[in-house]
C-alpha positions as CSV (number, residue, x, y, z in Angstrom):
1,M,136.4,295.7,161.7
2,R,138.2,298.0,159.3
3,G,141.5,296.4,160.2
4,R,140.1,293.0,159.6
5,T,138.5,294.1,156.3
6,R,141.9,295.4,155.1
7,R,143.5,292.1,156.0
8,Y,140.9,290.2,153.9
9,V,141.4,292.6,151.0
10,F,145.2,292.0,151.2
11,L,144.6,288.3,151.3
12,V,142.5,288.4,148.2
13,L,145.1,290.6,146.4
14,A,147.8,288.2,147.4
15,L,146.0,285.2,146.0
16,L,144.9,286.9,142.7
17,P,148.2,286.3,140.9
18,I,148.2,282.7,141.9
19,L,144.6,282.2,140.7
20,G,145.2,284.2,137.5
21,V,148.3,282.3,136.5
22,A,146.6,279.0,137.4
23,S,143.6,279.8,135.2
24,R,145.7,280.7,132.2
25,A,147.9,277.6,132.6
26,S,144.9,275.3,132.9
27,A,144.3,275.9,129.1
28,Q,147.7,274.3,128.3
29,T,147.5,270.8,126.9
30,G,151.2,270.1,126.2
31,G,153.0,267.4,128.0
32,G,155.8,269.8,129.1
33,V,158.6,267.8,127.4
34,A,160.4,267.9,124.0
35,A,160.7,264.9,121.7
36,S,164.5,265.4,121.8
37,E,164.8,265.2,125.6
38,C,166.0,262.3,127.5
39,C,166.1,261.3,131.2
40,L,162.5,262.4,131.8
41,T,162.3,260.6,135.1
42,L,164.4,263.5,136.4
43,L,161.3,265.7,136.1
44,F,159.2,263.5,138.4
45,P,158.4,265.1,141.7
46,V,160.5,263.8,144.6
47,G,158.9,263.6,148.1
48,G,155.5,263.9,149.6
49,R,155.8,267.6,150.3
50,S,156.8,268.4,146.7
51,L,153.9,266.4,145.2
52,S,151.3,267.8,147.6
53,L,152.3,271.5,146.9
54,G,152.3,271.2,143.1
55,G,156.1,271.3,143.1
56,A,156.1,274.9,144.3
57,L,159.1,274.7,146.5
58,T,161.6,276.9,144.6
59,A,161.5,279.6,147.2
60,R,161.1,277.5,150.4
61,A,164.0,276.6,152.6
62,A,163.7,272.9,153.7
63,A,165.5,269.6,153.2
64,D,162.7,268.2,151.1
65,G,163.2,271.0,148.5
66,L,166.6,269.7,147.5
67,F,165.6,268.3,144.2
68,T,163.7,271.5,143.3
69,N,166.3,274.1,144.4
70,P,169.7,273.1,145.9
71,A,169.7,276.3,147.9
72,S,166.9,274.9,150.0
73,I,169.3,273.0,152.4
74,A,171.6,275.9,153.1
75,N,170.4,276.7,156.7
76,L,169.7,273.2,158.1
77,A,170.2,273.1,161.8
78,A,171.3,269.5,161.9
79,G,172.1,266.5,159.6
80,E,169.4,264.4,158.2
81,L,168.8,261.0,156.6
82,R,165.8,261.3,154.3
83,V,164.0,258.6,152.2
84,H,161.4,259.3,149.5
85,S,159.3,256.5,148.0
86,G,156.9,257.0,145.1
87,K,154.6,254.7,143.1
88,T,152.3,254.8,140.1
89,D,150.8,252.2,137.9
90,I,153.8,252.3,135.7
91,E,156.9,252.7,137.8
92,S,158.2,252.9,141.4
93,A,160.9,255.3,142.6
94,T,163.1,255.5,145.7
95,S,165.4,258.3,146.8
96,I,167.8,258.3,149.7
97,T,169.5,261.5,150.9
98,A,172.1,262.0,153.6
99,L,172.6,265.7,154.6
100,F,175.6,266.9,156.8
101,R,176.0,270.3,158.4
102,V,179.5,271.5,157.8
103,R,179.9,273.9,160.7
104,R,179.4,277.5,159.5
105,A,180.3,276.7,155.9
106,G,176.9,275.3,154.9
107,T,175.3,271.9,154.2
108,L,176.7,269.0,152.2
109,G,174.3,266.4,150.7
110,F,174.6,263.1,148.9
111,S,171.6,261.4,147.2
112,F,170.8,258.3,145.3
113,R,167.6,257.8,143.3
114,T,166.4,254.8,141.4
115,V,163.3,254.5,139.2
116,D,162.1,251.0,138.3
117,N,159.9,250.9,135.2
118,G,159.4,247.1,135.2
119,D,159.9,244.7,132.3
120,I,159.1,245.1,128.6
121,E,159.0,242.5,125.9
122,T,161.6,242.9,123.2
123,T,161.0,241.9,119.5
124,D,163.0,241.5,116.3
125,A,162.6,243.4,113.1
126,E,159.6,241.2,112.2
127,G,157.8,241.7,115.5
128,N,158.6,238.3,116.9
129,P,159.2,238.2,120.7
130,T,162.9,237.8,121.6
131,G,162.9,238.2,125.3
132,V,162.3,240.5,128.3
133,L,164.2,243.6,129.1
134,H,164.2,245.3,132.5
135,V,163.9,249.1,132.3
136,S,165.4,251.2,135.0
137,D,167.5,254.3,135.7
138,Q,169.6,255.7,138.5
139,A,170.8,259.1,139.5
140,F,173.6,260.1,141.9
141,Y,173.6,263.7,143.4
142,A,176.2,265.7,145.3
143,T,175.0,269.0,146.7
144,F,176.5,271.9,148.6
145,A,174.5,274.9,149.8
146,T,175.5,277.9,151.9
147,E,174.2,281.2,153.2
148,V,176.0,283.9,151.2
149,R,174.8,286.6,153.5
150,P,171.8,286.9,155.9
151,G,168.7,286.3,153.8
152,L,170.5,285.1,150.7
153,R,171.2,281.4,150.1
154,A,172.8,279.6,147.2
155,G,173.4,276.0,146.2
156,V,174.7,273.7,143.5
157,T,174.1,270.0,142.7
158,Y,176.2,267.7,140.5
159,N,174.1,264.9,139.0
160,F,175.4,261.6,137.4
161,Y,172.5,259.9,135.5
162,D,172.6,256.3,134.3
163,C,169.9,254.5,132.4
164,A,169.3,251.0,131.1
165,G,166.6,250.2,128.6
166,A,164.9,253.6,128.8
167,C,167.5,255.5,126.9
168,G,165.6,255.7,123.6
169,Q,167.1,252.4,122.3
170,P,165.9,249.6,124.6
171,A,169.0,247.4,124.1
172,F,171.4,250.0,125.2
173,K,172.8,251.6,128.3
174,A,174.0,255.2,128.6
175,T,175.1,257.9,131.1
176,T,175.3,261.7,131.3
177,H,176.2,264.5,133.7
178,A,174.1,267.5,134.7
179,V,174.1,270.3,137.3
180,D,171.4,272.2,139.2
181,F,172.1,275.6,140.8
182,G,169.8,278.0,142.6
183,I,169.4,280.9,145.0
184,Q,166.8,281.9,147.6
185,L,166.2,285.4,149.0
186,Q,164.2,286.7,152.0
187,P,163.8,290.4,151.4
188,S,164.4,292.5,154.5
189,W,161.8,295.0,153.5
190,L,159.0,292.3,153.5
191,P,159.7,289.7,156.2
192,Y,157.0,287.3,155.2
193,L,158.0,286.9,151.6
194,E,160.5,284.3,150.2
195,L,161.8,284.3,146.6
196,G,163.7,281.7,144.7
197,A,165.2,280.8,141.3
198,A,166.9,277.7,140.0
199,V,168.2,276.0,136.9
200,T,167.9,272.2,136.9
201,H,169.2,269.3,134.8
202,A,171.5,271.5,132.7
203,G,174.0,269.0,131.3
204,L,175.6,267.1,128.5
205,K,173.7,265.3,125.8
206,L,172.9,261.6,126.5
207,Q,174.8,259.6,123.8
208,V,173.6,256.0,123.4
209,N,176.2,253.7,121.9
210,N,175.8,253.4,118.2
211,A,172.8,255.8,118.2
212,D,172.6,258.3,115.4
213,Q,171.5,261.2,117.6
214,A,172.2,262.3,121.2
215,A,169.3,263.4,123.4
216,L,169.1,266.6,125.4
217,T,168.9,266.7,129.2
218,P,165.5,268.2,130.3
219,A,167.0,271.5,131.4
220,R,164.5,273.7,133.2
221,I,164.4,277.3,134.6
222,K,162.4,277.8,137.7
223,V,161.3,281.0,139.5
224,G,159.0,281.0,142.5
225,G,157.7,283.0,145.5
226,A,156.0,282.2,148.8
227,Y,154.2,284.4,151.3
228,E,153.0,283.7,154.8
229,L,149.3,284.7,155.1
230,M,148.3,283.8,158.7
231,H,150.0,286.8,160.2
232,L,147.4,289.0,158.5
233,F,144.7,287.5,160.8
234,S,146.5,286.4,164.0
235,A,149.6,287.2,166.0
236,D,149.8,283.6,167.1
237,S,153.1,282.4,165.6
238,S,152.3,278.7,166.3
239,T,150.1,278.7,163.2
240,A,151.3,279.5,159.7
241,L,149.8,279.4,156.3
242,W,152.2,279.6,153.3
243,A,151.0,280.3,149.8
244,S,153.5,279.5,147.1
245,L,153.7,279.9,143.3
246,D,156.3,278.5,140.9
247,G,156.7,279.0,137.2
248,T,158.9,276.6,135.1
249,G,160.2,277.1,131.6
250,S,162.5,275.0,129.3
251,W,165.8,275.8,127.6
252,H,164.5,273.8,124.6
253,A,162.0,274.9,122.0
254,G,158.6,273.3,121.8
255,V,158.1,272.8,125.5
256,A,155.2,274.6,127.1
257,S,155.8,276.5,130.3
258,E,154.2,275.1,133.5
259,V,153.0,276.5,136.8
260,G,152.5,275.0,140.2
261,T,150.7,276.5,143.2
262,G,150.5,275.3,146.8
263,L,149.0,276.0,150.3
264,E,150.6,274.7,153.4
265,L,149.0,275.1,156.8
266,S,151.4,274.5,159.8
267,L,149.9,273.8,163.2
268,D,152.5,274.3,166.0
269,R,155.2,273.2,163.5
270,T,154.0,269.7,164.2
271,L,151.1,268.9,161.9
272,F,151.1,270.1,158.3
273,L,148.1,270.1,155.9
274,R,148.9,270.7,152.2
275,A,147.1,271.1,148.9
276,G,148.5,272.0,145.5
277,W,147.9,272.1,141.8
278,S,150.3,271.9,138.8
279,S,149.6,272.4,135.1
280,G,150.5,270.1,132.3
281,T,149.9,266.4,132.0
282,G,151.4,263.3,133.5
283,R,153.3,262.6,136.8
284,G,153.1,265.3,139.4
285,T,150.4,267.4,137.6
286,G,146.8,268.2,138.5
287,T,145.5,268.5,142.0
288,A,147.3,267.0,145.0
289,L,146.7,266.7,148.7
290,G,149.1,265.7,151.5
291,V,149.8,265.7,155.3
292,G,153.0,266.0,157.2
293,F,153.9,265.2,160.8
294,V,157.0,266.2,162.7
295,Y,157.9,264.8,166.1
296,Q,161.2,265.5,167.8
297,R,163.8,264.1,165.3
298,F,161.3,262.4,163.0
299,D,159.5,263.8,159.9
300,L,156.8,262.0,157.9
301,S,155.0,263.2,154.8
302,V,152.3,261.5,152.6
303,A,150.8,262.9,149.4
304,K,148.5,261.8,146.6
305,A,148.0,263.4,143.3
306,F,144.8,263.1,141.2
307,V,146.0,263.1,137.6
308,S,143.4,263.6,134.9
309,A,144.3,260.4,133.0
310,D,143.4,256.8,133.0
311,E,146.0,255.7,135.5
312,D,146.4,255.2,139.2
313,P,147.1,258.4,141.1
314,P,150.7,258.9,142.1
315,I,151.5,258.4,145.8
316,Q,154.6,259.7,147.6
317,V,155.8,258.9,151.1
318,S,158.8,260.6,152.7
319,F,160.5,259.8,156.0
320,A,163.4,261.6,157.7
321,I,165.4,261.4,160.9
322,R,167.7,264.1,162.1
323,F,171.0,263.4,163.8
């Protein structure tokens, strides 16, 4: 009984930092973006697993963490074709990623993401309707990640972003370039701990033709950790419970820091039950639930977030096949 009691005490201590940060972050009311920032669709969660875990994937090694930390794909055992589809009451988004294992060098990935924001009515200076404008944007990604040494992974992503109608001036079209880079570490002194850090969307200002001011890319700094809890209670390696915590800050003034937490229960590496929470407002925030299923070469994830706003809850579906 004493051994079991110590395990429960350790579990509570492990969860206290997550609960403490979450409670402090819940008081934040900011939207998590600056008025001078562009390309805000880059901040939307990508994939069912990311949405269901509150975006807390900075420290976790997996193909579906690519858009959170490029180091996530360093140790893939095989190539993958992965599709993410998300929908809210305002927009729909689709991402397609092809990942290739380059022998012992690492993993190379190429992604295309499009966000369809629908149509808006355009007007003249007097407010008279002049037509309808379709609002959308696209992003192209090229990623390389490798294992620097056992337990240390690193990755970098180049991002070309193109928008039409959502660039701050509805009649214009503009492009910009950005990079993501990150690392992940598994400390040898604590085998069940994973750590990660990343900088995302650090890039050139978005300059719209004939616009007076250029907009900043939504550059973010992410740090995170994850710890496997089930080993404290059982020696059965077929069941795992990962608790993860991410903190996100901005390079730009006036942007509130955010936090995301997640729990992922893995049953025989086949069925995954997920729950998470993220601070802030808007897409990918609040409480989320999700499930995942892996069978041979196929991987399916579904998630739904419950945003505290008068809008339909975001839904994300991800499907992957390994080759």
